[in-house]
N, C-alpha and C positions, 0 to 999 in steps of 0.2 A: 449656466452650462447644465445640460442634462447628462444622465448616465447613458452610455452606449448600450442599447437594449438587446443583450444577448442571453439573458437568463430568464426562463419562465419561472415566476415566483409564486409561492403560496402567500396568502394574505395573513402572514404570521410574523410578528416582530419580537424576537427574543430580546430580553433586557437583562436577564440574570440566569446563571446556570450553576448548579452544584452537583458534582458527581454525575449521575445519569438523569438528572432532572433539569429541564429547561423551563423557565417562566417567561411568559410574554408580557407585553405592555398592558394587558387587561387583567393580569394576575392569574391567567390559566397556566397550569403546570402540565408539561409533556414528558413522557418517558422517552429518552433518547436511545434508540436502538440502531442509530446510523452514524453517530459521531462525526457528522459533517464530512462524509466520504471516508470514514475510517481514520480521521485525524486525531480525535481525542482518545488517547491511549490510557492515561492514568486517572481519568475523570475530570470533569469541568472544575476549574478553580481549586484544584487539589492544594491543600494548605502548604505543604512543603515546597511545592512547585511555585506557588504565588510568592512565598517568603523569599525564595532564592532569587527570583527575578526582581523583586522589589529591592532586595539588598544589592544586587548587581547594578541596578539603575542608580543607586546612591553613590556608586564608585566610578564606573565607566561603562557606557553602553556600547560604544563602537570605536574602533580604530582599524585601519586597513591592515592587510597582510604583509606589511613592510616592517613590522616590529615583533618582538617576542610576545606570545600569548600563551601563558601556562595553562589556561582553561582548555585550549585545543588539545594539549597533551593529556590532560586529565580525562577529557571526553574520550579520546582515542584509547587510552588504557582501560577505562571502564567498559567501553563498548567491546573491546577485544576480549576482556574477561567474561562478560555476560554472554557473548555470542559464541565463545569458544574459538575465536579466530584471532588469537593474539599475535600470530606471525604475519597478519595482513597489515597494510598501511591505509591511512585514512585521508581522503581529500574532501573538504567540507564545502558545501554550496548552500543554496537557499530553497530548492524545490525538487520534486521528483523528476520533472522534465529536464531540469538543469543537470541533475545527477545522470540521467540516461544519455544526455548529450555528451557529457564528459566521458562516460563509459565507452560510447561508440567511438569517440575521437581517440581515446587512449588505445583502443583495440586497433584502429587503423594505423596509428603511429607505430604500434608494436610490430605488426607483420606486413605493413606496406600495401595491404589490400583494401577494397572499398565496398564490395557487395555485402549485404546483410541478409541473413535468413531470420524471419520472424514467423509468427503463427496466426492462423485464422482467429478472429475475434479478440486479438490482442489490443491492449491499450498501454502506451508508454509515455504519453505526454502530448503537448500541443505545440511545441517549438520545432525548429527545423528538422533535424534528423530524428528526433523522438516521435514527431507526428508522422514522419515518413514510414516508420516501422510500426505504426498504429493501423490496425485494419478497420478503417472507417473513412471512406472516400469523401464523405461530407465535410470533413475537417482538414483534408489535405489539399492545400492550394497548389497551383501549377509550380510555384517556386519550390515547394517541398517535394513534389513528385519527381524532381530531377535526381533524387537519391535512388540508387539501384537496390531494390529490396525484393526478395522472393518470399511470398507467404505460403506456408504449408499447413496442412492439418496436424493437430496434435496426435501423438501416439502412432505415427507412421514413420518409423526410423529409417526404413529403406528409402523413402523420398528425401529425407534429410541427407543421408549418406550420398545419394546420387548428386545432390547439389554441392556438397562439400568437396566431392572428388573432382569437381571442375577446376579447383585450385584458386578461385578468385574471391572466395568468401572470407571477409575479415572477422565476422562475429556472428554468433547465434544469440539472439536475445529472447528470453522467455520469462514469463511471470511464474513465481512459485505456485500461485493459484491465480487464475484470471479474475480480475475484478469487474470492471465495466462490461466485459464480454459475456459474463454469466456464470462465473464460478467453476468453469471447466479446469482441469489440471492434467498434467502428464502423469502416467503411471510410474511406479518405481522402476520397472523394467525399461521404460522409455528414457527416463532421466539418466539412468546408469549407462545405457547405450549411447545417449547423446554426449555424455562426458567423454566416453572413449573415442567417439568419432571426432570430436573437436580436437582432442590431443593428437589423433592420428593425422589430421589434415592441417595442423597449425592454425586452428580457428579459435578465437577467444570466446569462451562461454560466459555470457552476461546473464546473471540472475536478477531480474527486476523484482525486488522485495519491497517496493514503495508502499504497497498496501498490505501485503501478506506478511511483512516482517515485524520485528519488535514484539514477538510473543503472540501475535494475533492468531497464528495457526495452531498454537499449543507447544511449538518449539520456537526458539528465538527467530529462526528463519524457516520458511516453509520447505525450502529445498533440503533441509536437514532431516526431514522425514524419509528421505530416499537414500541416505548414506553416500552422498556425492560431495564433491568440492566444486566451487565456481572460481573462475578467474577474476571476475569483477562482480560485485554485488551493489546494486543501487538501493538507497533507502531515503525516506522522507516521511511524510504524513505523521505517523505516531511518534516519530523521533523527537518532535518538539511540542507535542500535545496542544497544537494550535499556533505555536510560534513557527514562522517559516524557516525550517532547517532541512537540509538535504545533504547527502554524502554518497561517495562511492568507497567501498572497501576493496582494496587492491591487493591481489596475491603477490607473493615474493618474485614471481617471474618477470615483473615489470620494473624498469629502472627509471627513476625520476631524474629530471634535469630542470634547471631554472627556466621558468617561462612555459614549460610544456603544457600546464593547465593553469588557470587563474580565475579569480572572481573578485568582485568588489565587496559584496556583503557577506559571503560565505565565511563562517568561522568567526563571526563577530563575538565580542565578549558576552553580549546579551543572549545571542543564539546558543552559545556554548553553555551558558548557565541553564538555559531551558533544557538542552540535551542532557546535561549532567543530572539535573533534577529528575527527569523522566527515568533514567537508568537507576538512580538511587531508589525511587519509589517502586519501580518494577521489582527490584531486589528486596527491598524492605517489606513489601506486602506480599511477596511471592506470587506475583500476578499470573505467571505461567501456570501455576498450580490451579489458580482460580479459573483460568481459561478452560483447562481440561475438565474440571469438575462441572462447570456450568454447561460446557459442550455436551457432556454425557447426560446431564439433566435435560437439556434441550431435546436431544435425540429421543429420550423417553417420552417427554411431554407432547412432542409434536405428533406422536402416534395417536393421540386423542382426537386429532383433527382429520376429518374425512375429506377426500377429494384431492389430496396431495399426490402429485406425480412422483416426486423425489426430493430429497434434501441433498444439496451439493455443498462442497467446501469442507473446511476443517476448522476446529476451534471456534473462534468467534468471528470467522469470515465465512458466512453461511448464505445460502440461497434456497428459498423454498419455492419449488416449481409446481405450477398448476397447469391445467390444460386449457386455460383461458387468459386473456390479457388482464393483468393485475392492476391496471391504472385506477379503475374505480375502487378496488379494494384498498389500494394504498391511500387514496384520497380519503376514504372513509376512516381508515385508521388514524390519519393525521387530524382531520377536521372534527370527527365525532368521538373517537376513542383517545385522542391526544397521545398518539404514539408515532414517533418518527421512524420510518423505514426507508429503504432505498430501491431504486429501479436499476435495470440493466438493459443492454442491447437485446437480450432475450426478454420480450415483452410479457412473458408468462412467469417471470421470476421476481420474487420479492427478496430483496437483499437485507440481511441482518448483520450489522457491523457495530455492535455496542462498544462503549468503553470497556477496557479489560477488567474494570472493577465491578461490572454488572453482577447482580445477585440472582440466585435461583428464583427468588420471589418476583423479580422483574420479569423473568421468563414466564412464570405462572400468570402474571398480569397480561402479558402479550398473548398467551395461548387462549385465555378467556376472551379477550377482545377479538382475536382472530376468528374463533368459533362463532361469536356473536355477529361479527361483520359478514362472514360467509352466509350465515342463515338469513340475515337481513337483506343481503343482495339477491338471494334466491327469491325472496318475497317482493 
């Protein structure tokens, strides 16, 4: 049997990784400034994380959600404390797409409506409703397109209000900071007006923090930069540091009932151990402080590089935008300079999503390589 060929691959085979360094099968070391789409939050093979998963495997890796699992309770309590959302409730699943599916489903159960408002250049996953609210027609099959979704530009609240006033919108789903779309984000004024409009028209406000959450923006959740509350928050990626963990944080306005939501693998003993380890390390190493310090350093150092149009994003969820397609630049950084970076729907944007443990010296290494690469591409 062959693999279904849907991924364009670089000819690199990682075999080991420690913190922000990846080593391939030829012994070449790479600086990881992409974290596998922002998944690695506390560093590759972080010792406390590895020890907790190994210990859990020695006891119990999995049983279904038909029995008591104190690890789920511990994870919920620690997440509530670190995020400042202790009055929310937690539903565990296995991915960001699954989290958004459940967020949209819960919203529709809550108010009995079905249309969704999403935003231009959004990305919320590749499954049924999640891909329907993703602004990329190439990955939306006719089956998915049956969902009724209205896409609007960011930061134009009057257009949102006009749609919500029609009375058939169940939810607005928005990323704290857009990821694949190109690091655009709502203004504080927009987010605050959006929250008010959703309350006015009985519309559920869903904050997709799958990539921007877990401290990556400099606060635990990116929406917390704007002084608002969300009805449902979806999380994944950095939540498990490479182990497939996802969840939705659910505000007190929603009432649970048996069978309302469900999953086979979500909240397994092993996934909870991964989630708890991540939170423990974030707290122990004060990684949000590191995010903000390295972000400030990045903003200063990037000024040394000429030809940059703008730097987008916050914290360690960044995009460096040029006035040309960065495909050749990104390839040179990976193949010749041995630095992993990411791409976006905006072909002129280089995405920077390192582990939250990244050091200022790593940023310095990147800046030198970036300047060299730009000069070499000119010649």
